[in-house]
C-alpha positions, 0 to 999 in steps of 0.5 A: 500500500502506497501512502503519499502526502497530497503535495506529491500529487501537485509536485509529481502527478505523472510519477504517482500515476505511473506508480499506481499503474505499475503496482495495480493498486491505489495510492492513498493521499494524506493532508496533515498526516490524515487520510484524504483521497485515493488515486488510481488508474481508470482501469483499476477503478472500473474493476473495483466498481464492477466488483463492488456492484457484484458484492452488492448484488450478492448481498441483496440475493442473500437477503432475499433468500433469508427473507424467503423471497425466492421462486423455484427454478422449475417455475421460472423456466416454465414461465419463460417457456410459456411466454416464448411458447416453447414446449419443455423437452424432457 
């Protein structure tokens, strides 16, 4: 994990971005010794955002299961086949 003072962003932006891309990790910036911001490449951000959305989706799915909001897969596929007017193959 890289932690740098925020002045480093102003003084060495290209160096910080190169470091972030090479390491494939975010760089944490501080102001007066306290965490303030995070910089990362757009590719790393997009990967992070996709993973976060997947975790949120899975958390919602787990809650649905716990709360009993589920539908039997056979019923779901039967409904789809019915809508598409497809006969079930057994």
